[in-house]
C-alpha positions in Angstrom: -69.2 -119.8 -159.5 -69.3 -117.4 -156.1 -72.2 -116.0 -155.0 -74.9 -117.6 -153.2 -76.7 -120.7 -154.4 -78.7 -120.5 -156.8 -80.2 -123.7 -157.2 -79.6 -127.3 -154.9 -79.8 -130.3 -157.2 -80.4 -132.8 -154.9 -79.7 -136.5 -156.1 -80.7 -139.5 -153.9 -78.7 -142.6 -154.7 -79.5 -146.3 -154.2 -76.1 -148.5 -155.0 -75.9 -146.6 -158.2 -71.9 -147.3 -158.3 -72.7 -147.7 -162.2 -74.3 -144.7 -163.4 -73.5 -142.2 -160.8 -70.4 -141.0 -163.1 -72.3 -140.2 -165.6 -74.9 -138.6 -163.6 -72.3 -136.4 -162.4 -71.1 -135.6 -165.5 -74.1 -134.9 -167.0 -75.5 -132.7 -164.5 -72.4 -130.5 -164.0 -72.3 -129.9 -168.4 -75.7 -128.5 -167.7 -75.2 -126.7 -164.7 -72.4 -125.4 -165.8 -74.3 -123.9 -169.0 -76.5 -122.4 -166.8 -74.0 -120.0 -164.9 -75.4 -119.8 -162.1 -73.9 -120.8 -158.3 -75.1 -124.2 -157.7 -74.7 -127.2 -155.1 -75.3 -131.0 -156.6 -76.7 -132.8 -152.7 -76.3 -136.5 -152.9 -78.5 -138.3 -150.6 -76.6 -142.0 -150.2 -79.8 -144.1 -149.1 -77.4 -147.0 -147.3 -75.7 -148.2 -150.7 -73.9 -151.4 -150.0 -71.7 -151.2 -152.9 -69.3 -148.3 -153.7 -71.8 -145.3 -154.7 -70.7 -142.8 -151.7 -67.3 -143.4 -152.1 -67.3 -142.6 -155.7 -69.3 -139.0 -154.7 -66.6 -138.5 -152.1 -64.3 -138.8 -154.8 -66.3 -135.9 -156.2 -66.5 -133.7 -153.3 -62.8 -133.9 -153.0 -62.1 -132.0 -156.2 -65.5 -130.0 -156.7 -66.9 -127.8 -154.1 -70.2 -127.4 -155.7 -70.3 -131.4 -154.4 -71.8 -132.3 -151.1 -72.8 -136.1 -149.7 -75.7 -136.6 -147.1 -74.9 -140.6 -146.1 -77.2 -142.4 -144.3 -76.1 -145.4 -142.5 -79.1 -147.4 -143.3 -81.5 -147.8 -146.1 -84.5 -145.2 -145.3 -86.1 -144.7 -148.5 -86.3 -142.8 -151.5 -89.3 -140.5 -149.9 -86.9 -140.1 -146.8 -83.7 -139.1 -149.1 -85.0 -137.1 -150.8 -86.7 -135.0 -147.8 -83.3 -134.7 -146.2 -81.8 -133.6 -149.1 -84.3 -130.9 -149.3 -83.9 -129.9 -145.8 -79.8 -129.3 -146.2 -80.4 -127.7 -149.6 -78.9 -124.2 -149.7 -80.5 -122.7 -153.5 -83.2 -120.5 -153.5 -84.3 -123.3 -156.0 -84.7 -127.1 -155.5 -84.3 -129.7 -158.3 -85.0 -133.2 -157.8 -83.7 -135.9 -159.9 -83.2 -139.3 -159.2 -79.6 -141.0 -160.5 -80.2 -143.9 -162.1 -80.9 -141.5 -165.5 -84.1 -142.9 -165.9 -86.1 -139.6 -166.1 -87.9 -138.8 -169.3 -86.6 -135.8 -170.0 -83.2 -136.1 -171.7 -80.0 -134.4 -169.7 -77.3 -133.9 -172.5 
């Protein structure tokens, strides 16, 4: 999709290697169905597992994926704030990566 970014999806992550693939799969499917330019802005809040490495792999093959990588854990709210600061979309959506939202993203 070309043109200005319409939606920025900010996803704070901390040690989410077990679910980040599924989160990415679901979000890209939903966003593709909308048909508007978007970015997935993952904010790695100092994860000690392979979360950042996995997201870097997404970013290599998908230009819609961006990664902010903190050197240590600053906390959920700081990660959200940083994501909002870097977001370029007209609208910002915040969603946690752990798939625990009550809304069902299929």
